[in-house]
C-alpha positions as a Markdown table, in Angstrom:
| # | Residue | x | y | z |
|---|---|---|---|---|
| 1 | Met | 33.5 | 11.1 | 0.2 |
| 2 | Ala | 29.9 | 12.6 | 0.4 |
| 3 | Ala | 27.5 | 11.6 | -2.3 |
| 4 | Val | 26.0 | 14.3 | -4.4 |
| 5 | Ala | 22.3 | 13.7 | -4.8 |
| 6 | Ser | 20.5 | 14.4 | -8.1 |
| 7 | Leu | 16.9 | 14.5 | -8.9 |
| 8 | Ala | 15.5 | 12.8 | -12.1 |
| 9 | Ile | 12.0 | 13.7 | -13.1 |
| 10 | Ala | 10.0 | 11.6 | -15.5 |
| 11 | Thr | 6.5 | 11.9 | -16.8 |
| 12 | Val | 4.5 | 8.8 | -15.9 |
| 13 | Pro | 1.9 | 7.8 | -18.4 |
| 14 | Ser | -1.6 | 6.8 | -17.5 |
| 15 | Val | -1.7 | 3.1 | -16.5 |
| 16 | Thr | -4.6 | 0.8 | -17.1 |
| 17 | Tyr | -4.7 | -2.9 | -16.2 |
| 18 | Ser | -7.5 | -5.1 | -17.5 |
| 19 | Arg | -8.6 | -8.6 | -16.8 |
| 20 | Arg | -11.1 | -11.0 | -18.3 |
| 21 | Ser | -14.2 | -11.8 | -16.4 |
| 22 | Ser | -15.8 | -15.3 | -16.5 |
| 23 | Ser | -18.1 | -14.1 | -19.3 |
| 24 | Ser | -15.0 | -13.3 | -21.5 |
| 25 | Ala | -16.0 | -9.6 | -21.5 |
| 26 | Leu | -13.0 | -7.3 | -21.0 |
| 27 | Ser | -13.1 | -5.3 | -17.9 |
| 28 | Arg | -11.7 | -1.9 | -18.8 |
| 29 | Val | -10.6 | -0.6 | -15.4 |
| 30 | Ala | -8.7 | -2.3 | -12.7 |
| 31 | Phe | -6.2 | 0.4 | -11.7 |
| 32 | Arg | -6.1 | 3.7 | -13.4 |
| 33 | Arg | -4.4 | 6.9 | -12.6 |
| 34 | Ala | -3.9 | 10.2 | -14.3 |
| 35 | Pro | -0.4 | 11.1 | -15.7 |
| 36 | Arg | 1.8 | 12.8 | -13.1 |
| 37 | Leu | 5.4 | 13.6 | -12.4 |
| 38 | Ala | 7.5 | 11.0 | -10.7 |
| 39 | Cys | 10.6 | 12.0 | -8.9 |
| 40 | Arg | 13.5 | 9.7 | -8.1 |
| 41 | Ala | 16.3 | 10.7 | -5.9 |
| 42 | Ser | 19.6 | 9.1 | -6.8 |
| 43 | Ser | 23.2 | 9.5 | -5.8 |
| 44 | Asp | 26.4 | 9.5 | -7.8 |
| 45 | Glu | 27.7 | 6.6 | -5.6 |
| 46 | Asp | 24.7 | 4.3 | -5.7 |
| 47 | Asp | 22.3 | 4.7 | -8.6 |
| 48 | Asn | 20.6 | 1.4 | -7.8 |
| 49 | Thr | 18.7 | 2.8 | -4.7 |
| 50 | Pro | 15.0 | 1.9 | -4.6 |
| 51 | Gly | 12.7 | 4.7 | -5.8 |
| 52 | Asn | 10.0 | 5.5 | -8.2 |
| 53 | Ser | 10.0 | 3.8 | -11.6 |
| 54 | Asp | 9.2 | 5.4 | -14.9 |
| 55 | Gln | 6.0 | 3.3 | -15.1 |
| 56 | Gly | 3.7 | 1.5 | -12.8 |
| 57 | Ile | 2.0 | 2.4 | -9.5 |
| 58 | Phe | 4.1 | 3.9 | -6.8 |
| 59 | Met | 3.6 | 5.7 | -3.6 |
| 60 | Arg | 4.9 | 9.0 | -2.5 |
| 61 | Gln | 8.0 | 9.1 | -0.3 |
| 62 | Ile | 7.5 | 9.3 | 3.4 |
| 63 | Thr | 9.8 | 10.8 | 6.0 |
| 64 | Pro | 11.1 | 9.3 | 9.3 |
| 65 | Glu | 8.9 | 11.8 | 11.1 |
| 66 | Glu | 5.8 | 10.2 | 9.5 |
| 67 | Lys | 6.8 | 6.7 | 10.4 |
| 68 | Asp | 4.8 | 6.2 | 13.7 |
| 69 | Ala | 1.7 | 7.9 | 12.4 |
| 70 | Glu | 1.9 | 5.9 | 9.1 |
| 71 | Val | 2.3 | 2.5 | 10.9 |
| 72 | Lys | -0.6 | 3.4 | 13.3 |
| 73 | Trp | -2.9 | 4.5 | 10.5 |
| 74 | Leu | -2.2 | 1.6 | 8.1 |
| 75 | Gly | -2.2 | -1.0 | 10.8 |
| 76 | Gly | -5.6 | 0.4 | 12.1 |
| 77 | Met | -7.0 | 0.4 | 8.6 |
| 78 | Leu | -5.9 | -3.2 | 8.0 |
| 79 | Lys | -7.4 | -4.3 | 11.4 |
| 80 | Leu | -10.7 | -2.6 | 10.6 |
| 81 | Trp | -10.8 | -4.3 | 7.2 |
| 82 | Leu | -10.2 | -7.7 | 8.8 |
| 83 | Asp | -12.8 | -7.1 | 11.5 |
| 84 | Asp | -15.3 | -5.8 | 8.9 |
| 85 | Glu | -14.8 | -8.7 | 6.4 |
| 86 | Trp | -14.8 | -11.5 | 8.9 |
| 87 | Ser | -15.3 | -11.4 | 12.7 |
| 88 | Leu | -13.4 | -9.8 | 15.5 |
| 89 | Gln | -10.3 | -11.9 | 16.0 |
| 90 | Glu | -7.4 | -11.3 | 18.3 |
| 91 | Pro | -4.7 | -11.7 | 15.7 |
| 92 | His | -6.1 | -8.9 | 13.4 |
| 93 | Lys | -4.4 | -6.1 | 15.4 |
| 94 | Glu | -1.0 | -7.9 | 15.3 |
| 95 | Leu | -1.4 | -8.8 | 11.7 |
| 96 | Gly | -2.3 | -5.3 | 10.7 |
| 97 | Leu | 0.6 | -3.8 | 12.6 |
| 98 | Arg | 3.1 | -6.2 | 11.2 |
| 99 | Ala | 2.0 | -5.6 | 7.6 |
| 100 | Ala | 2.0 | -1.8 | 8.3 |
| 101 | Glu | 5.5 | -1.9 | 9.9 |
| 102 | Lys | 7.0 | -3.8 | 6.9 |
| 103 | Cys | 5.3 | -1.6 | 4.3 |
| 104 | Thr | 6.4 | 1.6 | 6.1 |
| 105 | Ser | 10.0 | 0.4 | 6.6 |
| 106 | Met | 10.2 | -0.4 | 2.9 |
| 107 | Arg | 8.9 | 3.0 | 2.0 |
| 108 | Leu | 11.4 | 4.7 | 4.3 |
| 109 | Glu | 14.2 | 2.7 | 2.6 |
| 110 | Gly | 13.0 | 4.3 | -0.7 |
| 111 | Cys | 10.8 | 1.5 | -2.1 |
| 112 | Glu | 7.8 | 3.2 | -3.6 |
| 113 | Asp | 6.9 | 0.7 | -6.4 |
| 114 | Met | 3.6 | -0.9 | -5.5 |
| 115 | Gly | 4.5 | -4.4 | -6.9 |
| 116 | Ser | 7.7 | -4.5 | -4.8 |
| 117 | Leu | 5.7 | -3.3 | -1.7 |
| 118 | Val | 3.1 | -6.1 | -2.1 |
| 119 | Met | 5.8 | -8.8 | -2.5 |
| 120 | Gly | 7.9 | -7.5 | 0.4 |
| 121 | Val | 4.9 | -7.3 | 2.8 |
| 122 | Ala | 3.7 | -10.8 | 1.7 |
| 123 | Ala | 7.2 | -12.3 | 2.1 |
| 124 | Asp | 7.4 | -10.8 | 5.6 |
| 125 | Leu | 4.0 | -12.2 | 6.5 |
| 126 | Ile | 4.6 | -15.8 | 5.3 |
| 127 | Glu | 5.7 | -16.9 | 8.7 |
| 128 | Phe | 2.7 | -15.3 | 10.5 |
| 129 | Asp | 0.3 | -17.7 | 12.2 |
| 130 | Phe | -2.8 | -17.3 | 10.1 |
| 131 | Ser | -4.7 | -20.2 | 11.7 |
| 132 | Asp | -7.1 | -17.9 | 13.6 |
| 133 | Thr | -7.7 | -15.7 | 10.5 |
| 134 | Phe | -9.5 | -16.2 | 7.3 |
| 135 | Val | -6.8 | -14.6 | 5.1 |
| 136 | Asn | -3.2 | -15.3 | 3.9 |
| 137 | Ala | -0.1 | -13.2 | 3.4 |
| 138 | Phe | -0.9 | -12.2 | -0.1 |
| 139 | Glu | -4.5 | -11.1 | 0.7 |
| 140 | Val | -3.2 | -8.8 | 3.4 |
| 141 | Ala | -0.4 | -7.5 | 1.2 |
| 142 | Asn | -2.9 | -6.8 | -1.6 |
| 143 | Lys | -5.3 | -5.1 | 0.7 |
| 144 | Cys | -2.4 | -3.0 | 2.1 |
| 145 | Ser | -1.7 | -1.8 | -1.5 |
| 146 | Glu | -5.4 | -1.1 | -2.1 |
| 147 | Ile | -5.7 | 1.0 | 1.0 |
| 148 | Leu | -2.6 | 3.0 | 0.2 |
| 149 | Met | -3.7 | 3.5 | -3.5 |
| 150 | Met | -7.2 | 4.7 | -2.4 |
| 151 | Arg | -5.6 | 7.2 | 0.0 |
| 152 | Glu | -3.3 | 8.5 | -2.8 |
| 153 | Gly | -6.3 | 9.0 | -5.1 |
| 154 | Tyr | -5.8 | 6.0 | -7.4 |
| 155 | Glu | -8.9 | 4.4 | -8.9 |
| 156 | Val | -9.0 | 0.8 | -7.5 |
| 157 | Cys | -10.9 | -2.1 | -9.0 |
| 158 | Cys | -13.0 | -4.6 | -7.2 |
| 159 | Ile | -13.7 | -2.6 | -4.0 |
| 160 | Asn | -17.1 | -2.4 | -2.4 |
| 161 | Lys | -18.9 | 0.4 | -0.6 |
| 162 | Asp | -17.3 | -0.6 | 2.8 |
| 163 | Asp | -13.9 | -0.2 | 1.2 |
| 164 | Met | -14.8 | 3.2 | 0.0 |
| 165 | Ser | -16.1 | 4.4 | 3.4 |
| 166 | Arg | -13.5 | 2.6 | 5.6 |
| 167 | Gln | -11.0 | 5.5 | 5.8 |
| 168 | Ala | -13.7 | 8.0 | 7.0 |
| 169 | Arg | -15.1 | 5.4 | 9.5 |
| 170 | Tyr | -11.6 | 4.8 | 10.8 |
| 171 | Glu | -10.8 | 8.5 | 11.2 |
| 172 | Glu | -14.1 | 8.9 | 13.0 |
| 173 | Met | -13.2 | 6.1 | 15.4 |
| 174 | Val | -9.8 | 7.7 | 16.1 |
| 175 | Ala | -11.5 | 11.1 | 16.7 |
| 176 | Asn | -13.9 | 9.4 | 19.2 |
| 177 | Gly | -11.1 | 7.6 | 21.0 |
| 178 | Glu | -12.3 | 4.2 | 20.0 |
| 179 | Val | -9.0 | 3.1 | 18.5 |
């Protein structure tokens, strides 16, 4: 029997996360976004499908047609970040692609909650050989989330000017055939 899909719409409040600095002063902004509508597709047969939550940070749904471009873009952005932050290393490309493939496959399965995406990417990368890199699974997963949040217009804490200009630099590299 075919499932009938329904669409639930919820208003998502502005979310602000704070953390204490070493001087005990309270930092006001870590992640902040304006209120917006969140849509969750659900079916009558399976109402536990992954999707947007009523609160939190989540990404827009992507389509199967966007998969290859999304993996290429996110993998390239992660590789560029790794190369920028440290030195050119052979595993950076493979690491970026693996993280991008996992993140994209989770999003295609309907997972849009940022916390779940970070944990899923990190869990998938645990077995990766990080011996020739200066990062670990959670650093890559967190950077993956930062890159996606910046592209979606979220205000992201603790980024530097290179982080803010990286997308434009990557797109210029693609346009010039350097990637």
